[in-house]
C-alpha positions as CSV (number, residue, x, y, z in Angstrom):
1,M,17.4,3.8,8.7
2,V,15.3,3.8,12.2
3,V,11.9,3.2,9.9
4,V,13.5,0.6,7.8
5,S,14.4,-1.3,11.4
6,V,11.0,-0.7,12.6
7,H,9.6,-2.3,9.9
8,A,12.3,-5.1,9.9
9,D,11.1,-6.0,13.8
10,H,7.6,-5.6,13.0
11,G,8.2,-8.2,10.1
12,R,10.2,-10.5,12.4
13,A,7.6,-10.1,15.2
14,I,4.6,-11.3,12.7
15,A,6.7,-14.1,11.5
16,W,7.5,-15.7,15.1
17,A,3.5,-15.1,15.6
18,H,3.0,-17.1,13.0
19,A,5.0,-19.7,13.6
20,G,3.8,-19.9,17.0
21,V,0.1,-20.4,16.0
22,C,1.4,-23.3,13.5
23,V,3.2,-24.8,16.7
24,Y,0.2,-24.5,18.6
25,G,-1.9,-26.0,16.0
26,V,0.4,-29.2,15.8
27,F,0.0,-29.4,19.3
28,L,-3.8,-29.4,19.5
29,G,-3.8,-31.7,16.6
30,A,-1.6,-34.3,18.4
31,V,-3.5,-33.9,21.6
32,A,-7.2,-34.6,19.7
33,W,-5.5,-37.3,17.8
34,H,-4.4,-39.0,21.3
35,T,-7.9,-38.0,22.6
36,L,-9.8,-39.4,20.2
37,I,-8.0,-42.6,20.2
38,E,-7.7,-43.3,24.2
39,D,-11.2,-41.9,25.2
40,Y,-13.6,-42.2,22.0
41,A,-12.2,-45.7,20.4
42,V,-11.6,-43.6,17.2
43,R,-9.5,-45.6,14.7
44,N,-5.9,-44.8,14.4
45,E,-5.9,-43.8,10.7
46,T,-9.5,-41.7,11.0
47,A,-8.0,-40.1,14.3
48,G,-4.9,-39.1,12.7
49,M,-6.6,-37.6,9.5
50,L,-9.0,-35.7,11.9
51,G,-6.1,-34.4,13.9
52,L,-4.3,-33.3,11.0
53,T,-7.6,-31.6,9.8
54,L,-7.8,-29.5,12.9
55,A,-4.2,-28.3,12.9
56,V,-4.4,-27.4,9.5
57,A,-7.7,-25.4,10.1
58,L,-5.9,-23.7,12.8
59,G,-2.8,-23.0,10.5
60,L,-4.9,-21.8,7.6
61,S,-7.0,-19.3,9.9
62,L,-4.0,-17.0,9.8
63,W,-4.3,-16.6,5.8
64,W,-7.7,-17.8,4.8
65,P,-9.8,-17.1,7.7
66,V,-13.2,-18.3,6.1
67,A,-11.9,-21.4,4.7
68,A,-10.2,-22.4,8.1
69,W,-13.6,-21.9,9.9
70,W,-15.3,-24.4,7.7
71,L,-12.8,-26.8,7.7
72,S,-12.5,-26.6,11.8
73,L,-16.2,-26.9,11.7
74,A,-16.2,-30.0,9.4
75,G,-13.5,-31.8,11.4
76,S,-15.5,-30.7,14.6
77,V,-18.5,-32.5,13.2
78,L,-16.7,-35.4,11.8
79,A,-14.9,-36.0,14.9
80,V,-17.8,-36.6,17.0
81,A,-19.5,-38.8,14.2
82,A,-16.5,-41.1,14.2
83,A,-16.6,-41.6,18.1
84,E,-17.4,-44.9,18.8
85,Q,-18.1,-44.3,22.5
86,A,-20.7,-42.0,23.9
87,I,-19.7,-38.2,24.6
88,S,-20.9,-37.5,27.8
89,E,-21.2,-34.1,29.5
90,V,-19.8,-32.3,26.2
91,V,-21.3,-31.9,23.1
92,W,-17.9,-31.9,21.3
93,P,-14.6,-33.5,22.9
94,G,-11.9,-31.1,24.7
95,P,-9.1,-30.5,22.3
96,V,-11.6,-30.3,19.4
97,L,-13.7,-27.6,21.1
98,V,-10.1,-25.7,22.2
99,V,-8.9,-26.0,18.2
100,H,-12.6,-24.9,17.0
101,V,-12.8,-21.8,19.5
102,S,-9.1,-20.9,18.8
103,V,-9.9,-21.0,14.7
104,L,-13.3,-18.7,15.9
105,V,-10.9,-16.4,17.8
106,L,-8.0,-16.1,14.6
107,S,-10.4,-15.9,12.0
108,G,-12.9,-13.5,13.7
109,L,-10.5,-10.9,14.1
110,R,-10.8,-9.5,10.9
111,A,-14.3,-10.3,10.3
112,E,-17.3,-8.3,10.6
113,P,-19.7,-8.4,13.9
114,R,-22.6,-9.8,11.6
115,V,-20.1,-12.3,10.6
116,L,-19.3,-13.1,14.0
117,V,-22.6,-13.5,15.0
118,T,-23.5,-16.0,11.8
119,R,-20.5,-18.3,12.9
120,W,-21.7,-18.4,16.5
121,L,-25.3,-19.6,15.5
122,I,-23.8,-21.9,13.1
123,T,-21.7,-23.6,15.8
124,L,-24.4,-23.5,18.2
125,A,-26.8,-25.4,15.6
126,A,-24.1,-27.9,14.8
127,G,-24.0,-28.7,18.4
128,L,-27.6,-28.7,18.7
129,V,-27.5,-31.7,16.4
130,L,-24.6,-33.7,17.5
131,G,-26.3,-33.3,21.0
132,Y,-29.7,-35.2,19.4
133,A,-28.5,-37.1,16.7
134,F,-26.0,-39.8,18.2
135,P,-26.9,-42.1,20.8
136,G,-25.6,-41.4,24.1
137,G,-25.3,-37.5,23.5
138,A,-25.4,-35.2,26.4
139,G,-28.4,-33.5,25.3
140,P,-29.0,-29.6,25.5
141,L,-27.5,-29.1,29.1
142,A,-24.4,-30.0,27.9
143,L,-24.6,-27.0,25.1
144,A,-24.5,-24.5,28.0
145,D,-21.1,-24.3,28.6
146,M,-20.3,-24.4,24.7
147,T,-22.5,-21.6,23.9
148,V,-21.0,-19.4,26.8
149,L,-17.5,-20.4,26.0
150,T,-17.9,-19.5,22.3
151,G,-20.4,-16.4,22.9
152,A,-17.6,-15.0,25.2
153,T,-15.0,-15.6,22.7
154,L,-16.6,-13.8,20.0
155,V,-17.9,-11.0,22.5
156,A,-14.0,-10.5,23.3
157,V,-12.9,-10.8,19.5
158,A,-15.4,-8.1,18.6
159,A,-14.1,-5.8,21.6
160,V,-10.4,-6.3,20.4
161,R,-11.5,-5.6,16.7
162,A,-13.8,-2.5,17.8
163,R,-10.5,-1.2,19.8
164,G,-8.4,-1.7,16.9
165,E,-10.5,0.0,14.6
166,A,-10.8,2.8,17.2
167,L,-7.2,3.3,17.1
168,R,-6.6,3.1,13.6
169,G,-9.4,5.9,13.5
170,L,-7.3,8.0,16.1
171,A,-4.1,7.7,14.1
172,L,-6.1,8.7,10.9
173,A,-7.3,11.4,12.5
174,R,-3.9,12.3,14.1
175,W,-2.4,12.4,10.8
176,D,-5.4,14.4,9.1
177,T,-4.6,16.8,12.2
178,G,-0.7,17.0,11.5
179,R,-1.4,17.6,7.6
180,A,-4.1,20.4,8.6
181,L,-1.2,22.0,10.9
182,A,1.4,21.7,8.3
183,R,-0.6,23.4,5.7
184,E,-1.1,26.1,7.9
185,A,2.3,26.3,8.6
186,L,2.9,26.8,5.1
187,L,-0.1,29.0,4.3
188,E,1.6,31.6,7.1
189,E,5.0,31.1,5.6
190,R,3.8,31.8,2.3
191,A,1.7,35.1,3.8
192,R,5.3,36.0,5.4
193,I,7.2,35.9,2.4
194,A,4.0,37.8,0.5
195,R,4.6,40.8,3.2
196,E,8.5,40.6,2.4
197,L,8.0,40.8,-1.1
198,H,5.4,43.7,-1.0
199,D,7.6,45.7,1.5
200,V,11.0,45.3,-0.5
201,V,10.1,44.5,-4.2
202,A,6.8,46.6,-4.3
203,H,7.9,49.4,-2.7
204,H,11.4,49.9,-4.9
205,M,9.1,48.9,-8.3
206,S,6.8,51.5,-7.5
207,V,9.8,53.9,-6.9
208,V,11.2,53.1,-10.2
209,A,7.8,53.6,-12.1
210,V,7.1,57.4,-10.5
211,Q,10.7,58.3,-11.0
212,A,11.0,57.1,-14.6
213,E,7.3,59.0,-15.1
214,A,8.7,62.0,-13.8
215,A,12.3,62.2,-15.0
216,P,11.3,63.6,-18.6
217,Y,9.8,66.7,-16.8
218,R,12.5,67.9,-14.6
219,L,15.1,68.3,-17.8
220,Q,14.3,71.1,-20.5
221,D,14.0,69.6,-23.7
222,P,15.1,66.0,-23.2
223,P,16.2,63.9,-25.9
224,K,13.2,61.9,-27.7
225,V,15.5,58.8,-27.2
226,L,15.6,59.7,-23.4
227,I,11.9,60.1,-23.2
228,D,11.3,57.1,-24.8
229,S,13.8,55.3,-22.6
230,F,12.1,56.6,-19.3
231,A,8.9,55.4,-21.0
232,V,10.1,52.1,-21.5
233,I,11.6,51.5,-17.9
234,R,8.0,52.9,-16.8
235,T,6.1,50.4,-18.4
236,S,8.5,47.3,-17.3
237,A,7.9,48.6,-13.8
238,V,4.3,48.8,-14.3
239,E,4.0,45.3,-15.8
240,A,6.4,43.8,-13.1
241,L,4.2,45.7,-10.4
242,D,1.1,43.6,-11.9
243,E,3.0,40.4,-12.2
244,L,4.0,40.7,-8.4
245,H,0.7,41.7,-7.2
246,R,-0.9,38.3,-8.7
247,I,1.9,36.5,-7.5
248,L,1.3,38.1,-3.9
249,G,-2.4,37.1,-4.2
250,L,-1.5,33.7,-5.0
251,L,1.1,33.3,-2.0
252,R,-1.3,34.7,0.6
253,D,-4.3,32.8,0.0
254,G,-4.2,30.9,-3.2
255,D,-6.0,32.6,-5.0
256,P,-4.4,34.5,-8.2
257,G,-7.0,37.3,-8.4
258,P,-9.3,38.2,-11.4
259,A,-8.5,36.2,-14.5
260,E,-6.2,38.5,-17.0
261,P,-4.8,37.1,-20.4
262,Q,-1.6,35.7,-19.9
263,P,1.3,36.5,-22.4
264,V,1.1,34.3,-25.7
265,I,3.6,33.7,-28.4
266,D,2.2,36.6,-30.5
267,E,3.4,39.2,-28.0
268,L,6.9,38.2,-28.1
269,G,7.6,40.6,-31.2
270,R,6.4,43.5,-28.4
271,L,8.6,41.9,-26.1
272,V,11.7,42.1,-28.4
273,A,11.0,45.4,-29.3
274,R,10.9,46.5,-25.7
275,V,14.3,45.2,-24.9
276,A,15.3,46.4,-28.2
277,E,14.6,49.9,-27.2
278,T,17.1,49.6,-24.0
279,G,19.8,49.7,-27.1
280,A,20.5,46.0,-27.5
281,P,20.6,45.2,-30.8
282,I,17.9,42.3,-30.4
283,S,16.4,40.3,-33.6
284,M,13.5,37.9,-34.0
285,E,12.6,35.2,-36.5
286,I,9.7,32.8,-37.0
287,V,10.5,29.6,-39.1
288,G,7.7,27.5,-40.2
289,V,3.8,27.9,-40.1
290,R,2.6,29.2,-36.4
291,R,0.5,26.9,-35.2
292,P,-1.6,27.4,-32.1
293,L,-0.6,26.0,-28.7
294,A,-2.4,25.2,-25.2
295,P,-2.5,28.4,-23.5
296,S,-0.1,26.9,-20.7
297,A,2.4,26.4,-23.6
298,E,1.9,29.9,-25.1
299,L,2.8,31.0,-21.7
300,S,5.8,29.0,-21.1
301,V,7.5,29.8,-24.4
302,Y,6.8,33.7,-23.7
303,R,8.4,33.1,-20.3
304,I,11.2,31.0,-21.6
305,V,12.2,33.8,-24.0
306,Q,11.7,36.7,-21.5
307,E,13.9,35.0,-19.0
308,A,16.7,34.5,-21.5
309,L,16.4,38.2,-22.7
310,S,16.7,39.2,-19.3
311,N,19.6,37.1,-18.6
312,V,21.1,38.8,-21.7
313,L,20.8,42.2,-20.6
314,R,22.1,41.3,-16.9
315,H,25.3,39.1,-18.1
316,A,26.1,40.5,-21.7
317,P,24.7,43.9,-21.6
318,G,25.3,45.5,-25.2
319,A,25.7,42.0,-26.9
320,A,23.6,41.3,-30.0
321,A,20.9,38.5,-29.5
322,H,18.6,36.3,-31.6
323,V,15.3,34.8,-31.0
324,E,14.2,32.1,-33.0
325,L,10.4,29.7,-33.0
326,A,10.9,27.0,-35.4
327,Y,7.8,25.1,-36.3
328,L,8.9,21.9,-36.9
329,P,7.3,18.4,-37.5
330,G,6.0,17.1,-34.0
331,L,8.3,19.7,-32.5
332,L,8.6,23.6,-31.6
333,E,12.0,25.0,-31.0
334,V,12.8,28.0,-29.0
335,R,15.9,29.4,-29.3
336,V,17.8,32.6,-28.3
337,L,21.2,32.9,-28.6
338,N,23.6,36.0,-28.1
339,E,27.1,37.0,-29.2
340,P,30.0,37.7,-26.3
341,S,29.8,41.1,-24.6
342,S,32.2,44.0,-25.3
343,S,31.4,45.3,-21.8
344,P,31.4,43.5,-18.4
345,A,28.2,43.0,-16.7
346,A,27.7,45.4,-13.7
347,G,27.9,44.2,-10.3
348,K,29.5,40.7,-9.2
349,P,29.2,37.7,-11.3
350,A,26.1,35.7,-10.4
351,G,26.0,32.0,-10.2
352,P,23.3,29.9,-11.3
353,G,19.9,31.4,-10.4
354,H,16.2,30.6,-10.2
355,G,15.5,31.7,-13.7
356,L,17.4,28.7,-15.4
357,I,15.8,26.3,-13.1
358,G,12.2,28.0,-13.3
359,M,13.2,27.2,-17.8
360,R,13.8,24.0,-16.7
361,E,10.7,23.3,-14.7
362,R,8.4,24.7,-17.3
363,V,10.2,22.8,-20.5
364,A,9.5,19.7,-18.5
365,M,6.2,20.2,-17.7
366,L,5.6,20.2,-21.3
367,D,7.7,16.8,-21.6
368,G,10.3,18.9,-23.4
369,E,14.2,19.4,-23.5
370,L,16.0,22.3,-22.7
371,E,20.0,23.0,-23.4
372,A,21.3,25.9,-21.9
373,G,25.1,27.2,-21.9
374,P,28.2,28.9,-23.2
375,R,28.5,28.8,-27.0
376,A,32.1,27.5,-28.3
377,E,32.3,30.6,-30.4
378,G,31.6,32.7,-27.4
379,G,28.4,34.2,-26.2
380,Y,25.5,31.8,-24.4
381,L,22.7,29.8,-26.2
382,V,19.2,28.8,-24.7
383,L,17.5,26.1,-26.5
384,A,14.1,24.6,-25.8
385,R,12.5,21.6,-27.8
386,L,8.8,21.3,-27.0
387,P,7.1,18.3,-28.7
388,L,3.7,19.0,-30.5
389,T,0.9,16.6,-30.9
390,E,-0.6,16.1,-34.1
391,D,-3.4,18.9,-33.9
392,G,-0.5,21.2,-32.6
393,D,-1.2,21.5,-29.0
394,A,2.0,21.5,-26.7
């Protein structure tokens, strides 16, 4: 609300400034009209047209500065040319000169220095022509006042413009500094999170891996199913550690570490088999002709199935689950469904976690759709629809 109010106040201030300039232009145009009639014997109609021209030039300088400057110069020259009485001591009548100087100021606020110098030289040349070309002209001596006045005006305009550019540059530098400080704070926070993850998660996962490897040797003649279970636990813990180290490197300094092959759809069979070794009845089916996908799509499909199966193990232990990949025309459907669990999940019920959010983000990144929720007949369903291009890439 504060930002909107500031913008509204700024807009009203600009509108009032523009209105003031227009009123000022009308006033100077009327003064020029009266002066040309009274002091220089210009006909009423001609003086009125010249006064209107000068007023319009001053108003146009707010929106079309180049056209306004040329219009002001032309109106000033025509005012001198229309004067039937000699102009003494000055080249241009007073109101005419004031209008032209005002147009120089307003049109020069957004002009480059070389443009300001060019306009000053053209104004000086026009004054020389007017001083010599018309009978009774004041000559070069009268150019001194006009030259100094217009030159000082343009120098002031250049100084104001340079100050404005310096302030804009300072504001931009401060903005860049703010962004750099914000990025530094972000990097520090990421490094802190990486340290916390390493201290907590990595430690416990290492303990799990070591204990799973050592456990079979603490028993005499352990059954093969127990040895296989501990091997699965150790393998999963080591893979989780590898993934965690890669993420920690990305959090610390934006470097994911050495490039390693990322999981692809062809590795889903091994994932399903490893989950099935925990005792959960998991099956997998591929419908249609396997088509190669972009690496990011292959990884997303793998992670979606991985997270869905992890949720089955956490929230529906012992429930039968089925993974299905269906290659349809222009579409890849990834379906993971599970039956109701015969035993309650360990621990307190968990609310919507980051896993489902992560799946939605991966599907949205591929311009797909995700449905996830309880089934009417019991259990849970995760269904991702990923569009495929004509060449098969997602």
